[in-house]
Steps between C-alpha positions, in 0.01 A plus 500: 500500500606863469655667808309796635662775290276770366694738273342844519765672287465421135776594257382855448466582874856380557600774254313762704650384829859555388475839329697650786810322371704583192384395154778247488375334815144493372612316191699243696227442759228457238709246316535312831126524581418377150713192563333436833149517361573249229709272718192394695369298205824314424519130577770339710667382178552851356533701821869577581599226741770670709288779641146377443466313830695746714470851367162514329298605812752781564484623143120497491486705820669798331175616338315521832798677659480770233139572591595501866761774440221742406345475847592770754613254776755363257645824369806443715546159336478631146877455448494146646217405265684656209813302597285187513394555136860553391628194684210281382576594139873428550446168675247391235756569228774326703284187538433484128867537416600229746238270351634534147830337595511126442600328715394740775781715636501434875672831573238692302213321673649573844541866409136507384380346827704754698333790318161333543552499877571875487177550307321293766632733772362805320170317448468408867571859609219637283255229604583554868417870475178420309386263774588756769294769326207263443491399868523868593202590279287236676621591849443874445171441317628690198284385206666734250841345567353148517330519161797674340725215618261222398456656156842350431466123495762260639493121484657463847176623663343170398750303711550737796215360712511760780516808276241362259257445790545859623466646151178309431358583842565874453358492149178331616452757776550796266235659277678398182366198315556314177870569471604207282842435651375516863197291414730238360719522809188453713409187308858386534481539880173309511671213321794524744267462798329195352808334354612324818149382568499362147830317549391371841177364353672350202789332675376478862817655636378628838294395802395764752434510878490130585473348846794317653417133541547366858645155556619309803797343321673476166476193283762400245513751217414341163456755217156477338466733203136392455403617847194727514700726727858470364639784716430471872609688811482284813507583871651235729466541877825478698584511872529881509319615189434409136722417204380618158583292193442556126434197282543557127376204294528685169776481242572875529657725764244675716506827692299569813389796707380405850345764726373489856138602540522451875804438719444484878785418741704353215809602304611405152849377409476704179376857436135515396357509243735223397618477139681204355551277194530122502600232247270257321388180668639581844392545862670784690473636853455872445461644850408431862249666734612488865281557806654788695338440844383141556279618788293729278250421226650498153354506153605545140305524174670525159411523133729435206509565129714318242621585154647272233870574468801628697518856638785702351649218294857529373359623172756473217395792279780429253401139428442445123170319459421294193191585297210267599483316170709280268844614391494651153126583520374861490192641664360850522485682833143634531525652847819596675607650832239748634257407222176693493252209523605270786867557578452741788597527865620167632502347152667797326804303391325233298520401136235365263604312183258437218492130411261237372345259748712191544834681448779336700600695814856467636648591837673840513720389792581191704280442804242286674131476399314628806144558372296413197146488358380337174131415545355841405321540168340850509631838397381861472636851528342590832596448867257214563729279290807580715490163677432303181854491367730205460857575610839379620708661774870419526712611801862592426811465715499871588146481646326664206224320313406486132135477404383367162128572452195432278613148400260274310295235684721202586790707369733452799791266420669501844401383848509665843838483665678422173831667434516647152793638309529814288348446152308187616150443356249574778163558333282610210364851451130568497224750561360440850410737780509882478597510133388675184662247266761225470824611659758418764539720809829483698636693795760464774381570856668584828373612841655832594285534809230277645233769516490540123560133421646363179589758237646466157860616445685607185707231332738474206476236229731383223406490131691424182545880473649531849372585849167686536439719805213714375288277277310689232135430439425369148860387453582143402759322714686186394596250772868413525 
């Protein structure tokens, strides 16, 4: 899908915005803007490979920065924005020149990356000031400043959850209505707020506020993945208190938050609420409640919530994932990171590949199959179909998990607990669940904090054209 970028400055308005500069600069900047506008439609095969995945977002931002320089709060940054244009043009040229050399000149590529980092520093400085001014307009209830700032559109607002929420809230409280960009941002926020509920419904990742089960003694622990209650927290009475155990019968790591609703004349061996992560198919003593005064009445009452996965896994953001289909095959990306339809909020870093039903799906990374579903047959593009998808979830060594969704009925070719290797056949694509047509949905999840649960994280994959960090919607990618 297309990232949330709404370009409000067409070619002719870019001309107007730079009249303050010399005629020479106007000519150079317009040539650059012309290249940017047409670059959006180029496929991954024709797009310059050296800078396409790293520099493109920075180059595209130049147009919005030019509009920003006309606003009074940014008059002091006019020179910085002008320098940004100059450096963007120079780095763009440098990347093209480095790409022409065959084989690639390592020294030239390193020099290009060094200049790209400098451009990133300028970019971050401008964005930081923009955010500061936008927060100030909301805090000071300054609608003139607020609507001036939001008249310039930036894609990062779609991914900055806190700022987006404040912007939408202020917009809804104001008298202004039907501003296209802010209406779209409002819809975007609504999707954010429902996205985790959608993932939770679809993949049953969380269980909330459960009662601790009381037992007089522990029996031998025998993992039972078919148990109706595969994750249990048990209370075992001891001489001077209670020991609390977590039993995880599943094939995946599990994270828990345990809180005390009532604690009378008792102390906990761990700070409460207690947060922890535990391995698959294990029983672990997590804490102990001790009676403080044996001559006084004592009481404790606890509730716990669990989430599928490990909190703060050792996420390897540089790992090169394989594409989820056969080597040598090409498929079109129909929705990328921060896609407008369903890749929002917790599922922002997801990818959808167009493919016929029955297409072979291959593992992007080695891991263990921890969850699957293949009995669903229905599909539709509305939330009531969220729990109707067939899927496979594979846990990796670093604690992250890969999800492959919308598989065809009986399209799972692996079993629970099975170790699979990178490129191994795991299933067949389909069109089940919350889906508008045959495709494969994949994302990598991690738990950054237990309160928000599992969230998708950006990942890099390898193609026959090289590594891809910012996948482009509508591009075709060939598996290597």
